[in-house]
Structure formats: structure tokens, C-alpha cells
N, C-alpha and C positions, 0 to 999 in steps of 0.2 A: 741626596735624600730629598731635597726640596722638590725635585721634579717627579718623584714617585707618584704622587697624586695625579699629576698631569698625564703621566704615562698610562696609568690605570684607566683614567677617563678616556684617553685616546683609544686604548685597546677595546674598551667597552663600545665606543662609537663604531669602530671598525668591525667588530664582531656583529653588532646589530645590523649594520649596513650589509655585511656579507650574507647574513641569514636572509635578510629581505631580498637581496639579489637572487640568491639560489632558490628561495621560495617562489619568486615571481617567474622563474625559468621552468617551473613544472617538472622538476627532476623527479625520477622514480623515488618513492619512499618519502617524499616531501609534499605529497598531494594534500592540499587543504580540504577540510570537510566541505562538502558541497550540498546544496539543497536540491532535492529532486523536484523539478517543476512538473506539475500535473499537466498532461496533454488535455486538450479540450474533450469533454465528454461527447460521445456519439449517442444518438438516439437508439435505444435498445431495439425497437421495432425495425428500424432501418438496418441495423447491424445484422439482425436475423435475416431479413429479406435479401440483403446483399452478401450473405454468407461471410461476414467479416469476423476476424478473430484478432486477439491481441489489441483490443481497443478498450479504453476506459468508458464505463457506462455508469449512470446513476439512475435509480428507479425506486419504485415502491409497489407493494402489492399485498396480497393476502396469502398467508401460509396455507397451502393446499394439503401438503403432506410432509411429515417429518420422517426422515429415513434414519437407519442406524448409522452411527459414526463410522467413518472410514478409518481403520486402525493400521493400515499398511503404510509404513514410512511415517511421515508427519501425520498426526491425527487431525481429522477434519469433521466438524459438525456439518450435516447435510440436510437440506430441506428444499422443497419445491415451492416456488412462489408463483401465484397467478397474478398477472398484470391486469390493468383496467381494460386492455384491448383483448383479453382472453389468452394471450400467449403465456406459456409457463416457462420458467427458467429454474435450473437447479443452482442453488447457492451452496458453495463449498467453502466453509469458514475454518481456517487453520486454528485449532484450539491448543496447539503447542506454542503459538506466538501471541494469541489474543484470548481474552476470556470467553468461555462458553456462554451462550444466551440460554441460561437455565430455565427461565420462565416462558420460553417460546412454546406456543401451542397452536394447533391447527385452528384456522380462523382468525389468528392475530394479524395485525398490520405490521409490516416491517419495511424499512427503507434500507437501501444499500448503495455502496459506491465501490466498484472494483473493476477487474479486468474481465472482459467477455470473450468467451471462446464459442464459436458457432458449432452447433450440431443440429440434426434434423428434428430433434425433440424439443427444440426451443433454445438450447444453448446452456452454457455454464458460466456463472460469475464466481471468480475466485479473487485472491489478493484483497480480501475484505478485512485487512489487518495492517498494522504498521510493518515496515521492513527494517529490521534491526541493522542490516548492512547498508541501508540508505541508497540502494540502487534502483528501487522501484517506488513509485508514488504510493503513499499510504492510502489504504481503503478503509471502509468502516461499515458497520451495521448499526441501525437505530431501531430500538424496540422499547416501547413504553417509556419514552423520554430519556432513555439511557443510550450512550454511544459505546459500542464495542469495537476496539481496534487493537 
């Protein structure tokens, strides 16, 4: 019985070492939580001119038009932003994962960070919210000093 404490301590050390070993091997089911690293932002004007898609962009502009919500599948708040160079971009903000920008009005200034998809009309910015699965870099909208993500 004198050695019971030593045996338990030895088993605890071995168990911790074994977990540490298996965790470091990256075995399925033991993946540690990882931080998604944001790729560098691409200039939105360049992305449009070069017909790029799936690139992170950051920008700001004036709300030109507010469109009805997209209610097919995940719900999205939609609005068109005019940038300082005159380009327009459609912002598609997932309101199932992030708060709606309720106070948004035509003529308001808004900033955004999200993923750009090219189209001939100026493009679309989406992923302006956090990703609960942590597979995509978090985006955001900023309006009247408040961040929506």
C-alpha cells in the first residue's frame, strides 16, 4: 500500500505524456482548435479589374440602395455600396450568423471586410460575419461606430 501513491502518480504522468504524444501527431479526432489566419486584403478596384474572386477585401463607401433580404437558404441582408472611385459592390451579410444592421439607410457610410466575388456589375462581398466553424476568416461590417459580425 505504501507504493499506491507512487503508482498513481506514475500513471498520471504516463497518461499525460501519451495524450501529449498523440495530440502532437495530428491524429483524426484530436485536432486542436486552430486560428484562421487572414490572408492579406486585396484592393477591391484591382480585384474587379483583374476579375478576381475568393479574395479578402476591405473597403468603405456610401449605401446607394437597400435591397430586400435574400430569404432562400441562409438569410442575407443585401445592399449596394458606392465606393469613392464610383464602383459599386453588392454586400451580402448573413443575418442568420450575425446581427442585422437595422439602422442602415441609403446615403449612410459603411465599412466592410469580407470575401469578394467578381461579376460584371462590380462584384459581391460576402463572409461579412464570423464563422462559427472557424474555417474561414471572420469578416465584419461597421456602421455608425458599431461592428456587426
